[in-house]
C-alpha positions as CSV (number, residue, x, y, z in Angstrom):
1,M,-28.2,-64.5,14.2
2,K,-31.4,-63.1,14.0
3,W,-30.4,-62.3,9.6
4,G,-28.8,-65.9,9.6
5,A,-31.8,-67.6,11.2
6,A,-34.1,-65.7,9.2
7,L,-32.2,-65.9,5.1
8,G,-32.1,-69.4,6.1
9,G,-28.9,-70.1,7.8
10,P,-25.6,-68.8,7.3
11,D,-24.9,-69.5,4.1
12,K,-27.3,-67.5,2.2
13,L,-26.4,-64.3,4.8
14,D,-23.0,-64.2,3.4
15,V,-24.2,-65.1,-0.1
16,A,-26.8,-62.0,0.9
17,L,-23.9,-59.8,2.4
18,K,-21.2,-61.0,-1.1
19,A,-24.1,-59.7,-3.2
20,L,-25.0,-56.2,-1.4
21,E,-21.0,-55.7,-1.1
22,P,-20.7,-54.2,-4.7
23,Q,-24.0,-52.3,-4.2
24,M,-22.7,-50.2,-1.2
25,K,-18.7,-49.9,-2.6
26,R,-21.0,-47.7,-5.8
27,E,-22.9,-46.2,-3.5
28,H,-19.4,-45.3,-1.9
29,Q,-17.9,-43.9,-4.7
30,L,-20.7,-41.9,-5.6
31,K,-21.4,-40.0,-2.4
32,L,-17.3,-39.7,-2.9
33,R,-17.9,-37.7,-6.3
34,Q,-20.8,-35.7,-5.0
35,L,-18.8,-34.4,-2.3
36,E,-16.0,-33.7,-4.8
37,F,-18.1,-31.8,-7.3
38,Q,-19.5,-29.9,-3.9
39,R,-16.5,-28.9,-2.7
40,E,-15.1,-27.4,-6.7
41,V,-18.6,-25.7,-6.8
42,A,-17.7,-23.4,-3.4
43,E,-14.3,-23.4,-4.0
44,R,-15.3,-21.8,-7.4
45,A,-17.9,-20.3,-5.8
46,A,-15.5,-18.4,-3.4
47,R,-12.5,-17.8,-6.2
48,L,-15.5,-15.5,-8.3
49,E,-16.0,-13.6,-5.2
50,Q,-12.7,-13.3,-4.6
51,E,-12.4,-11.6,-8.3
52,R,-15.4,-9.4,-7.7
53,R,-13.8,-7.8,-4.7
54,S,-10.8,-7.5,-6.4
55,H,-11.7,-5.2,-9.3
56,T,-14.3,-3.3,-6.6
57,R,-11.4,-2.4,-4.8
58,H,-9.2,-2.3,-8.0
59,L,-12.4,0.3,-9.3
60,A,-12.4,2.5,-6.3
61,G,-8.6,3.1,-6.2
62,L,-8.9,4.5,-9.8
63,A,-11.7,6.7,-8.8
64,V,-9.8,7.7,-6.3
65,G,-7.2,8.4,-7.7
66,A,-8.1,10.4,-11.0
67,L,-10.8,12.5,-8.4
68,L,-7.1,13.0,-6.6
69,A,-5.4,13.9,-9.8
70,V,-8.4,16.7,-10.4
71,A,-8.3,17.9,-7.3
72,M,-4.4,19.0,-7.7
73,L,-5.2,20.3,-10.9
74,G,-7.5,22.2,-10.1
75,A,-6.2,23.5,-6.9
76,G,-2.5,23.7,-8.6
77,V,-4.6,26.1,-10.6
78,Y,-6.6,27.9,-8.8
79,V,-3.2,28.9,-6.6
80,A,-0.6,29.1,-9.4
81,K,-1.1,33.1,-9.7
82,D,-0.5,33.7,-5.9
83,A,1.8,31.2,-4.8
84,W,3.4,29.3,-8.1
85,W,5.8,27.3,-5.6
86,L,2.7,25.9,-4.1
87,S,1.3,25.0,-8.1
88,A,4.2,23.9,-8.8
89,L,4.3,21.1,-5.7
90,L,0.3,20.1,-6.9
91,C,0.9,19.5,-10.0
92,G,3.8,18.0,-10.0
93,P,5.8,14.6,-8.8
94,S,3.4,14.5,-6.4
95,L,0.4,14.0,-8.2
96,L,2.1,11.7,-10.2
97,A,3.3,10.1,-7.3
98,L,-0.2,9.6,-5.0
99,A,-1.9,8.8,-8.2
100,K,1.1,6.2,-8.7
101,I,0.0,4.9,-5.2
102,F,-3.8,4.7,-5.8
103,V,-4.3,3.7,-9.5
104,L,-1.7,0.6,-9.7
105,R,-0.8,0.3,-5.4
106,R,2.3,0.8,-5.6
107,S,4.9,2.5,-4.3
108,D,8.7,2.8,-5.0
109,P,11.0,4.7,-2.4
110,E,12.6,6.6,-5.4
111,D,9.2,8.0,-6.0
112,M,9.0,9.4,-2.9
113,R,12.6,10.8,-2.8
114,F,12.2,12.4,-6.2
115,V,8.6,13.7,-4.2
116,S,10.7,15.3,-1.3
117,K,13.3,16.7,-3.6
118,T,11.0,18.8,-5.3
119,A,8.9,19.9,-2.4
120,R,11.8,20.8,-1.2
121,N,13.8,22.2,-4.8
122,A,10.1,24.1,-4.9
123,T,9.7,25.6,-1.4
124,N,13.4,26.5,-0.9
125,A,12.9,28.4,-4.5
126,A,10.0,29.7,-2.5
127,S,11.8,31.4,0.2
128,Q,14.6,32.3,-2.3
129,A,12.0,34.4,-4.2
130,Q,11.2,38.4,-4.0
131,P,7.4,38.9,-3.1
132,P,6.0,41.1,-6.2
133,V,5.9,44.5,-6.1
134,V,2.6,46.2,-5.3
């Protein structure tokens, strides 16, 4: 009632509201677009952060796998003169299986069966081997 009296009657108030309505619709659409843009920016930032973490995790796996492989190879060479069977275990399929687990982040059941079979064969051969003559 006060607005109608201030504008000079309800007809003028109705005209003023009808003139204001398109502006309010435009502002509403603008606000919706701004919120959509902010959401897209936040999603993009989250996706980039996830990709960065994934890349860091992958590089850490590569580094650990390489370090483990070098350590196992070094240990296999070091113990080769005293315990050839232990050297075969360290430098054999177990090395490849562990490197595959750390680098590729994948472990197939066939790999584990092969490693256990090879380890069993190496320990059996070591138990059957005669001690060296001194």
